[in-house]
N, C-alpha and C positions, 0 to 999 in steps of 0.2 A: 574499145577498152571506155568504160565506164568507173567513175570513180563513188565511193561511195560518200554520200558527206550527208549529215545532218545538220540542217541551217535552225539557229540559236539566236539568240536574242541578250543582249545582258539582262536585260527585264528578267527574262522566263529563266535564266542561270547567273544569279548574281553572285556564284563563283567565281565569274571571270571580272568582276567588279563594277559599279554603280554605272548607272544607267545618265549619258551623258549626250548633250545637243551636238549634233554634228558643228562643227564651227565652219565646216568649206561646205558644207549644202545653204540651200535659201530659207527653208522650214515650209511649211505649208499650214497654213489659220485652221486652227479648232484641232489640228492633230497634235502628237507628243511624236519624238522623232526618237530612236535609238542608235545606236551602232550595231553590227550585226558582228556574227563569228560565226565560221564555218569547221568544223569537226569532221576530217578529212582522211579515209584508210586509202595509203598509199598501195600500190600494186606490191611492195613487199610487205605488205599488211600491217607496217606500221603506221598511226595516228600521227596528223599535226593538227594545231587551229590556228587557223588565218583570220585574219579582221581585214574587214572594206568590204566594198564591193565586189562583186563577181570579175570584171577587169582587175581589178589590183588582186585577187585570188590568182586570177589567169596568171599573172606577172610572176607570182611567188612561185606557184606551178611551173612555170616554164622553168626555172631553177633547179627546182626539189626534183622534177622528173620532165624532161624536154618532152617526150613522147606522147604526152597527156592527151595532146587534141587530135590525134589522129581516129579515136575514135566517134568524135565529137561528130558526123556526118551520118553515120551507122546509128546513133543514139537519138538525132534528130527525126530521123525517118520512122524509130517506133514510137516516138512520141505525137507524132504526128497524128498517128492511128489510131489516137485514144485524147481527142480535143474537149475541154472541157465548156460547157455553152454558158453564154450571158446572153440574157434577153437584151434585145439592141434598144428596149425603150429602158433600160437599167445602163444604157452609156450616155454622160455628158460628156459634150464638146467644147472647148473651148474657156473651161473654166481654170486655166493656170497657164500661166504663160508661154505661148507657141513656141517651138521648137523648129527651126527653120532645118529642113532636111531630116524624114522621118526613119530616114536610112540611116541615120546616125546611131540609132538603136537597134538593129540587125543583129548585130554582134552581141548584144547583151540577151537578146530572145532566143537565138543559139545556144549560148551558153548554159542557158537557162532550160534549155530542153535535154541540152545533152549531159545533166546532172542526176542521180541517182539518188534515193533517200528520200523523205520526206518533210518538208517545209515547216518551221513551228513559229509561231507568234507567240509575244506572250500577251495578258489579259488588258483589254481595251476599256471602253471603247475608244476610236482613234489612235490607236496605238501601230505606230509608222515604222518601218526601216526600208534605207533606200539600197536598194539591191542590185542596181545598174545604176552607173553613169561615166559616159565617154565623150566627149567632143561635144558638153553643153547636154547632154540627151539623156534623162533619165527615167528608172522604170523605180516605182515604191510602192512594196507591199503592204496594206493596213487591216488591221483586224478593227474589227467594229462590234464585236463581242465581249461581253465581260468576264468571257473563260478565256484561257489560252487555247490559238487556235492550228489546229495541224489541215496538212491539205495532203493531199493522196499523190501529188508529186511536184517539181518542181517548172515541169510543164503548164501546168493551170496559172500560173504568175504568168506564163508565158505570153499564154492563150490569151488571159486579161491583155495584156501589152498590144497583143496581136489586134484584137477586135477593134485596140482604140485606134493603131494605124489604120486598119482598115475602113473605120466608122466617119472619123475625124479629121482626116489629110483635109487639109485648106489648098486649093490652088487660086493663084492671082498674081500679079503684077505688084513687084518690087517698083517703090518712086524713085529714081536714079537717072542720071542720063551716062549711058541711052537706059528708058528701063528695060527689067528683066523678067523674066520669067518665078514666079516666088511658091513655093511647097512646105508649108508646114502643119506643125499636127501637137493638139493640147487636147490632155479629156481624164477620165476618169470610168472605169467598169465597175459597176457593182456588183456581187452575186448575193442570190438568195441565200446562201446559208452565210453571211454576215462577214465579209470582207471586200477590199477593194483591190483593184490597182490602179493606179496613176502615170502618166505617160506627161514629161513634161521639161522644157526648158530649164535646166540647173547649174550650179556651181559645180563645177567638179574639179 
C-alpha cells in the first residue's frame, strides 16, 4: 500500500501560515529554512495535512492508519529501479557537521522511497526544508532556483541522500580509552537542474 502525498512548504502555500525558522534545527548558513506540510490521502480516500519531518509524519500515520508501513518494502523495490543520477563531481563531503553512524538516516531514506506523489519546494535560491531527522541524522532538500521546484518523486531526494552516504562516509578511530572504530558522514549533493540534498548531524 502506498500513500498519495503532496510535499508542500509553508512558503509555497501561504494558506498554511507564515514561513518560520525551525527552532529545533541547527540551520544552514546561507539558506532559508521552512517548516514542511504533507497532504496525505488515506486508504479510505480522506485527506489529512500533517506537519514535520517524515519521521514525525510516520508517527502520526501509525495512529491514523496502523497498517501503512506494510507497503514500504514493495515501494522501495520499485523506486530503486529508477534512480536519479548525481554526478560524483557535484558531491561535496564534510562541509557540514558530521553524523556518527550513517545508518541513522536509513529509515528516512526508506520512508522517502515509499511515498508516492511529487515533492515541491518554494522559490529559492537557498530555500530548504528538513525532510527527515531522527537520532541526530538529518536529510535536507534545498531549491537553488528562483522558481518553484517540483521533482519527479520523493525517491529523488532519497537518491541524493544515498549518494552522500555512499561517497562521503569516513572511517576512523575515536580517541578514547580504549580507542574505538568510528564511522561518520556529512555532505551535499547538487543536481544539475538546480536543487540539492544535504546529509548532516542535526538537532532532532
